Z-matrix of the N, CA and C atoms (Angstrom, degrees):
N
C 1 1.473
C 2 1.517 1 111.99
N 3 1.305 2 116.79 1 -28.96
C 4 1.464 3 120.41 2 179.85
C 5 1.514 4 109.17 3 -64.32
N 6 1.329 5 117.97 4 -40.28
C 7 1.480 6 121.26 5 177.90
C 8 1.533 7 110.53 6 -61.68
N 9 1.338 8 115.40 7 -43.56
C 10 1.466 9 119.79 8 177.13
C 11 1.539 10 111.49 9 -59.14
N 12 1.303 11 115.71 10 -44.02
C 13 1.450 12 121.45 11 177.00
C 14 1.539 13 112.62 12 -57.58
N 15 1.342 14 113.88 13 -41.42
C 16 1.460 15 119.59 14 179.53
C 17 1.524 16 110.74 15 -69.90
N 18 1.315 17 117.87 16 -37.71
C 19 1.499 18 121.88 17 179.08
C 20 1.517 19 108.41 18 -65.68
N 21 1.341 20 117.45 19 -45.33
C 22 1.453 21 120.99 20 179.56
C 23 1.533 22 110.19 21 -63.61
N 24 1.298 23 117.76 22 -42.25
C 25 1.465 24 121.81 23 178.26
C 26 1.509 25 110.91 24 -60.44
N 27 1.346 26 115.57 25 -41.62
C 28 1.501 27 120.19 26 177.17
C 29 1.536 28 109.59 27 -60.36
N 30 1.363 29 115.26 28 -42.96
C 31 1.453 30 118.70 29 177.96
C 32 1.517 31 112.68 30 -59.85
N 33 1.349 32 115.48 31 -47.76
C 34 1.464 33 119.71 32 177.71
C 35 1.503 34 110.65 33 -56.53
N 36 1.316 35 117.44 34 -50.16
C 37 1.479 36 122.35 35 -176.00
C 38 1.520 37 110.95 36 -59.99
N 39 1.315 38 117.16 37 -51.28
C 40 1.469 39 120.71 38 -174.83
C 41 1.550 40 112.90 39 -71.86
N 42 1.304 41 116.60 40 -33.92
C 43 1.472 42 119.61 41 174.27
C 44 1.535 43 109.60 42 -61.66
N 45 1.346 44 114.75 43 -46.55
C 46 1.470 45 119.32 44 -178.80
C 47 1.512 46 111.89 45 -65.87
N 48 1.332 47 115.54 46 -40.63
C 49 1.451 48 120.34 47 179.23
C 50 1.541 49 110.34 48 -63.37
N 51 1.327 50 115.97 49 -48.96
C 52 1.493 51 121.60 50 179.51
C 53 1.523 52 108.63 51 -58.82
N 54 1.315 53 118.02 52 -49.85
C 55 1.451 54 119.97 53 -175.19
C 56 1.543 55 110.57 54 -63.14
N 57 1.309 56 115.95 55 -42.55
C 58 1.476 57 119.56 56 -178.31
C 59 1.514 58 111.76 57 -67.93
N 60 1.312 59 118.50 58 -44.31
C 61 1.455 60 121.60 59 -173.76
C 62 1.538 61 113.83 60 -86.56
N 63 1.301 62 117.15 61 -27.93
C 64 1.449 63 119.19 62 -175.87
C 65 1.526 64 113.98 63 -105.62
N 66 1.303 65 117.00 64 -54.77
C 67 1.482 66 119.49 65 -174.62
C 68 1.525 67 112.01 66 -76.38
N 69 1.320 68 116.15 67 -59.48
C 70 1.489 69 119.14 68 -175.47
C 71 1.511 70 113.17 69 -59.11
N 72 1.311 71 115.93 70 -35.42
C 73 1.478 72 118.81 71 -177.21
C 74 1.520 73 112.48 72 -78.13
N 75 1.318 74 120.61 73 -26.58
C 76 1.442 75 123.75 74 -172.10
C 77 1.501 76 115.00 75 -105.86
N 78 1.305 77 118.23 76 -15.88
C 79 1.438 78 120.93 77 -174.19
C 80 1.560 79 112.11 78 -63.93
N 81 1.300 80 116.87 79 -38.32
C 82 1.485 81 119.74 80 -177.64
C 83 1.524 82 111.18 81 -68.00
N 84 1.306 83 116.60 82 -44.68
C 85 1.473 84 120.93 83 -178.34
C 86 1.516 85 111.64 84 -70.70
N 87 1.303 86 117.49 85 -26.00
C 88 1.466 87 121.85 86 -176.94
C 89 1.551 88 110.50 87 -87.13
N 90 1.310 89 117.04 88 -44.67
C 91 1.474 90 120.13 89 -171.10
C 92 1.509 91 114.29 90 -102.10
N 93 1.321 92 117.98 91 -14.79
C 94 1.450 93 120.65 92 -174.31
C 95 1.518 94 108.94 93 85.38
N 96 1.322 95 116.81 94 163.89
C 97 1.482 96 120.67 95 -171.43
C 98 1.543 97 113.45 96 -63.81
N 99 1.301 98 118.47 97 -42.01
C 100 1.469 99 119.09 98 -175.78
C 101 1.538 100 112.12 99 -68.44
N 102 1.314 101 117.08 100 -50.37
C 103 1.433 102 120.37 101 179.49
C 104 1.510 103 112.93 102 -68.79
N 105 1.321 104 116.88 103 -35.51
C 106 1.470 105 120.90 104 177.55
C 107 1.536 106 109.77 105 -62.12
N 108 1.320 107 115.68 106 -42.86
C 109 1.457 108 119.86 107 179.63
C 110 1.517 109 111.45 108 -62.71
N 111 1.345 110 117.51 109 -41.17
C 112 1.454 111 120.68 110 178.18
C 113 1.525 112 111.52 111 -63.21
N 114 1.350 113 114.69 112 -44.02
C 115 1.459 114 117.75 113 -179.55
C 116 1.518 115 111.45 114 -66.37
N 117 1.314 116 117.00 115 -43.69
C 118 1.471 117 119.09 116 -178.67
C 119 1.530 118 112.97 117 -64.86
N 120 1.310 119 117.32 118 -31.76
C 121 1.469 120 121.18 119 176.44
C 122 1.523 121 111.79 120 -65.46
N 123 1.316 122 116.33 121 -25.24
C 124 1.476 123 120.79 122 176.19
C 125 1.527 124 109.41 123 -85.20
N 126 1.353 125 116.31 124 -44.97
C 127 1.447 126 120.28 125 -173.10
C 128 1.527 127 114.80 126 -72.92
N 129 1.316 128 117.55 127 -43.76
C 130 1.482 129 119.64 128 -174.29
C 131 1.538 130 113.42 129 -58.88
N 132 1.330 131 119.15 130 -45.80
C 133 1.477 132 116.48 131 179.32
C 134 1.534 133 111.98 132 -60.97
N 135 1.330 134 117.16 133 -38.34
C 136 1.471 135 120.76 134 177.56
C 137 1.517 136 110.68 135 -67.44
N 138 1.299 137 117.68 136 -43.51
C 139 1.474 138 122.25 137 178.63
C 140 1.524 139 111.81 138 -56.59
N 141 1.326 140 115.78 139 -49.40
C 142 1.481 141 120.11 140 179.69
C 143 1.512 142 111.32 141 -69.15
N 144 1.354 143 117.75 142 -36.60
C 145 1.464 144 120.54 143 178.57
C 146 1.539 145 109.89 144 -60.00
N 147 1.326 146 116.99 145 -46.01
C 148 1.464 147 121.28 146 -178.62
C 149 1.535 148 110.24 147 -70.08
N 150 1.314 149 117.90 148 -30.74
C 151 1.439 150 119.82 149 174.05
C 152 1.539 151 109.92 150 -64.62
N 153 1.330 152 116.74 151 -38.58
C 154 1.446 153 122.09 152 177.19
C 155 1.558 154 109.97 153 -63.72
N 156 1.335 155 117.13 154 -50.14
C 157 1.423 156 121.27 155 -175.83
C 158 1.515 157 111.04 156 -64.92
N 159 1.329 158 117.55 157 -49.53
C 160 1.464 159 121.20 158 178.68
C 161 1.524 160 113.18 159 -62.92
N 162 1.311 161 115.58 160 -38.34
C 163 1.475 162 118.94 161 175.54
C 164 1.500 163 112.59 162 -60.53
N 165 1.331 164 115.71 163 -44.02
C 166 1.468 165 120.76 164 177.91
C 167 1.554 166 111.54 165 -63.42
N 168 1.307 167 115.50 166 -44.31
C 169 1.478 168 120.84 167 -178.77
C 170 1.536 169 110.12 168 -64.73
N 171 1.356 170 117.26 169 -44.01
C 172 1.465 171 121.58 170 177.81
C 173 1.506 172 111.12 171 -64.13
N 174 1.334 173 116.07 172 -41.00
C 175 1.444 174 120.79 173 177.89
C 176 1.525 175 111.58 174 -61.41
N 177 1.309 176 115.81 175 -43.57
C 178 1.480 177 121.24 176 178.34
C 179 1.526 178 110.57 177 -62.38
N 180 1.319 179 117.18 178 -44.81
C 181 1.463 180 121.65 179 -178.06
C 182 1.535 181 110.46 180 -61.61
N 183 1.322 182 116.94 181 -44.85
C 184 1.449 183 119.98 182 178.04
C 185 1.543 184 111.31 183 -67.33
N 186 1.330 185 116.73 184 -38.63
C 187 1.447 186 120.04 185 178.59
C 188 1.526 187 110.67 186 -60.58
N 189 1.349 188 116.12 187 -46.32
C 190 1.459 189 121.02 188 -179.32
C 191 1.536 190 112.80 189 -66.08
N 192 1.315 191 116.52 190 -22.58
C 193 1.482 192 118.11 191 176.36
C 194 1.502 193 112.19 192 -95.05
N 195 1.361 194 117.27 193 8.07
C 196 1.463 195 121.50 194 174.51
C 197 1.506 196 114.30 195 80.28
N 198 1.316 197 117.86 196 14.18
C 199 1.469 198 121.66 197 179.88
C 200 1.548 199 108.32 198 -101.37
N 201 1.299 200 113.48 199 80.72
C 202 1.468 201 122.16 200 -169.64
C 203 1.524 202 113.09 201 -67.94
N 204 1.317 203 118.18 202 -37.84
C 205 1.484 204 119.38 203 -179.69
C 206 1.523 205 110.51 204 -67.66
N 207 1.314 206 117.94 205 -41.66
C 208 1.471 207 120.13 206 175.47
C 209 1.487 208 110.80 207 -64.03
N 210 1.323 209 116.72 208 -39.45
C 211 1.459 210 121.49 209 178.24
C 212 1.544 211 112.22 210 -61.77
N 213 1.292 212 114.19 211 -45.07
C 214 1.479 213 120.12 212 177.45
C 215 1.519 214 111.21 213 -63.55
N 216 1.316 215 116.11 214 -41.97
C 217 1.475 216 120.46 215 179.59
C 218 1.548 217 111.25 216 -60.89
N 219 1.314 218 116.18 217 -44.17
C 220 1.453 219 118.11 218 179.08
C 221 1.532 220 112.33 219 -73.76
N 222 1.324 221 116.72 220 -24.36
C 223 1.475 222 119.24 221 172.50
C 224 1.522 223 109.29 222 -66.89
N 225 1.304 224 117.43 223 -37.39
C 226 1.478 225 119.97 224 177.17
C 227 1.521 226 109.51 225 -64.59
N 228 1.330 227 118.41 226 -43.72
C 229 1.462 228 124.10 227 174.88
C 230 1.515 229 110.04 228 -54.65
N 231 1.335 230 116.76 229 -47.10
C 232 1.463 231 122.51 230 -179.91
C 233 1.531 232 112.02 231 -62.15
N 234 1.329 233 115.00 232 -47.48
C 235 1.466 234 120.21 233 -177.91
C 236 1.565 235 108.99 234 -62.55
N 237 1.321 236 116.86 235 -42.86
C 238 1.472 237 120.07 236 179.16
C 239 1.542 238 110.77 237 -62.78
N 240 1.344 239 117.29 238 -35.42
C 241 1.453 240 120.80 239 176.64
C 242 1.539 241 108.41 240 -67.21
N 243 1.298 242 117.94 241 -39.39
C 244 1.459 243 120.86 242 178.77
C 245 1.514 244 111.33 243 -64.11
N 246 1.346 245 115.88 244 -44.48
C 247 1.459 246 121.06 245 177.16
C 248 1.520 247 110.76 246 -58.61
N 249 1.330 248 115.08 247 -45.43
C 250 1.486 249 119.18 248 -178.41
C 251 1.548 250 109.48 249 -65.41
N 252 1.339 251 116.74 250 -43.00
C 253 1.468 252 121.14 251 -175.51
C 254 1.539 253 111.77 252 -69.45
N 255 1.310 254 115.85 253 -46.43
C 256 1.472 255 117.99 254 -169.75
C 257 1.535 256 114.81 255 -99.29
N 258 1.335 257 117.38 256 -12.99
C 259 1.453 258 119.76 257 -179.86
C 260 1.530 259 110.75 258 -117.83
N 261 1.337 260 116.59 259 -56.62
C 262 1.460 261 119.54 260 -174.01
C 263 1.517 262 113.09 261 -68.15
N 264 1.327 263 118.97 262 -48.25
C 265 1.490 264 120.96 263 -176.01
C 266 1.517 265 111.80 264 -56.00
N 267 1.338 266 118.90 265 -48.45
C 268 1.482 267 117.34 266 178.29
C 269 1.538 268 114.01 267 -61.22
N 270 1.358 269 114.42 268 -37.59
C 271 1.475 270 118.20 269 179.92
C 272 1.540 271 111.21 270 -70.64
N 273 1.318 272 115.62 271 -38.69
C 274 1.495 273 119.31 272 178.09
C 275 1.526 274 108.97 273 -64.61
N 276 1.322 275 117.77 274 -45.56
C 277 1.468 276 120.28 275 178.30
C 278 1.510 277 113.77 276 -60.22
N 279 1.317 278 115.83 277 -41.99
C 280 1.476 279 120.74 278 177.57
C 281 1.519 280 111.30 279 -62.61
N 282 1.335 281 115.36 280 -46.42
C 283 1.461 282 119.96 281 178.06
C 284 1.530 283 112.97 282 -61.32
N 285 1.309 284 114.27 283 -40.15
C 286 1.509 285 119.83 284 178.01
C 287 1.502 286 109.68 285 -63.67
N 288 1.312 287 117.78 286 -44.00
C 289 1.475 288 120.43 287 179.78
C 290 1.509 289 111.05 288 -62.47
N 291 1.322 290 117.27 289 -44.18
C 292 1.467 291 121.22 290 179.08
C 293 1.549 292 110.49 291 -65.91
N 294 1.318 293 116.73 292 -37.10
C 295 1.469 294 121.53 293 178.30
C 296 1.526 295 109.48 294 -63.38
N 297 1.333 296 117.50 295 -43.02
C 298 1.440 297 120.80 296 179.86
C 299 1.511 298 112.58 297 -67.94
N 300 1.342 299 116.26 298 -23.30
C 301 1.472 300 122.33 299 176.22
C 302 1.527 301 110.65 300 -80.75
N 303 1.343 302 117.36 301 -6.65
C 304 1.452 303 121.12 302 177.16
C 305 1.519 304 115.82 303 99.20
N 306 1.339 305 116.79 304 5.50
C 307 1.480 306 118.68 305 179.51
C 308 1.510 307 107.83 306 -73.84
N 309 1.342 308 113.62 307 120.29
C 310 1.456 309 120.55 308 -174.10
C 311 1.533 310 114.31 309 -66.43
N 312 1.309 311 118.89 310 -39.16
C 313 1.459 312 122.66 311 -178.96
C 314 1.509 313 111.28 312 -68.12
N 315 1.316 314 118.65 313 -23.02
C 316 1.454 315 121.75 314 -178.37
C 317 1.540 316 110.95 315 -68.68
N 318 1.335 317 116.90 316 -27.72
C 319 1.477 318 119.20 317 177.59
C 320 1.507 319 111.34 318 -61.03
N 321 1.328 320 115.00 319 -45.17
C 322 1.467 321 119.86 320 179.07
C 323 1.516 322 110.88 321 -64.30
N 324 1.295 323 116.10 322 -44.46
C 325 1.438 324 122.17 323 -180.00
C 326 1.532 325 111.40 324 -61.22
N 327 1.326 326 115.25 325 -47.02
C 328 1.462 327 120.70 326 178.47
C 329 1.515 328 111.63 327 -60.05
N 330 1.314 329 115.91 328 -46.81
C 331 1.491 330 120.62 329 -179.99
C 332 1.530 331 111.69 330 -60.91
N 333 1.323 332 115.57 331 -44.00
C 334 1.502 333 118.88 332 178.81
C 335 1.513 334 112.58 333 -64.44
N 336 1.354 335 114.34 334 -45.49
C 337 1.452 336 118.68 335 -178.98
C 338 1.552 337 111.34 336 -64.96
N 339 1.333 338 115.08 337 -42.04
C 340 1.474 339 119.90 338 177.66
C 341 1.511 340 110.84 339 -61.50
N 342 1.303 341 117.45 340 -43.66
C 343 1.480 342 122.39 341 178.42
C 344 1.541 343 110.23 342 -61.03
N 345 1.316 344 115.85 343 -42.21
C 346 1.456 345 119.35 344 177.94
C 347 1.522 346 110.96 345 -63.69
N 348 1.308 347 117.53 346 -42.51
C 349 1.443 348 122.08 347 178.89
C 350 1.531 349 111.39 348 -61.01
N 351 1.314 350 116.70 349 -45.29
C 352 1.440 351 122.10 350 178.88
C 353 1.544 352 109.80 351 -63.27
N 354 1.329 353 116.69 352 -41.82
C 355 1.472 354 120.84 353 178.93
C 356 1.505 355 112.13 354 -62.89
N 357 1.330 356 115.90 355 -41.94
C 358 1.478 357 120.66 356 178.00
C 359 1.541 358 109.22 357 -61.99
N 360 1.335 359 115.29 358 -43.59
C 361 1.452 360 119.54 359 -179.11
C 362 1.553 361 110.45 360 -61.60
N 363 1.314 362 115.95 361 -40.90
C 364 1.450 363 120.09 362 178.65
C 365 1.526 364 111.80 363 -65.25
N 366 1.325 365 115.19 364 -41.34
C 367 1.483 366 119.70 365 177.62
C 368 1.525 367 110.23 366 -60.96
N 369 1.329 368 115.78 367 -42.45
C 370 1.493 369 119.86 368 179.31
C 371 1.522 370 111.37 369 -63.88
N 372 1.339 371 116.10 370 -41.18
C 373 1.465 372 119.38 371 176.68
C 374 1.519 373 111.56 372 -59.87
N 375 1.330 374 116.35 373 -46.44
C 376 1.475 375 120.82 374 -179.52
C 377 1.548 376 110.54 375 -62.27
N 378 1.332 377 115.72 376 -46.81
C 379 1.450 378 118.40 377 -178.82
C 380 1.533 379 111.52 378 -61.59
N 381 1.346 380 116.07 379 -42.09
C 382 1.454 381 119.30 380 178.96
C 383 1.507 382 110.95 381 -64.46
N 384 1.315 383 117.58 382 -38.46
C 385 1.459 384 121.38 383 179.23
C 386 1.489 385 111.29 384 -65.77
N 387 1.328 386 116.67 385 -40.61
C 388 1.464 387 120.84 386 178.16
C 389 1.511 388 110.83 387 -60.90
N 390 1.340 389 116.84 388 -44.36
C 391 1.480 390 120.42 389 178.70
C 392 1.532 391 109.03 390 -61.98
N 393 1.329 392 118.80 391 -40.71
C 394 1.458 393 120.85 392 178.40
C 395 1.511 394 111.80 393 -63.54
N 396 1.324 395 116.67 394 -45.94
C 397 1.455 396 119.59 395 -178.41
C 398 1.554 397 110.50 396 -63.26
N 399 1.287 398 116.71 397 -42.48
C 400 1.470 399 120.50 398 178.05
C 401 1.522 400 110.90 399 -65.89
N 402 1.311 401 117.52 400 -34.83
C 403 1.466 402 121.98 401 -177.62
C 404 1.539 403 112.02 402 -70.62
N 405 1.294 404 117.62 403 -30.73
C 406 1.489 405 119.04 404 -177.06
C 407 1.539 406 112.57 405 -96.55
N 408 1.343 407 116.85 406 -7.71
C 409 1.437 408 116.65 407 -178.53
C 410 1.510 409 112.96 408 -96.26
């Protein structure tokens, strides 16, 4: 089960890395702001949902192999994905809509929420990387 946990953690890490470095960075310059926004509204909920599912599966695999610290770490990754999916994404979308309608306060809200989302993503990447390093050493 420990090997399965490591494989799942690798998946989480590399999916997040690819999404962050390839998709999120290039979608705006490739599709333009309107189409990029439409695409990201479809992709982000799925991205965070799969982070939640894979985090839970990896956590369970490590738990069943008696590696409780790794299990707890991936549970944190899963919970952060759930927070992003079910709390942050709807708030970010609402702020973005209000911002596009010209509401001045929505710009601040959007920027803060987006920064929080990026920070959470970075924390998840670091936690996943730590689990991987500990797993192979």
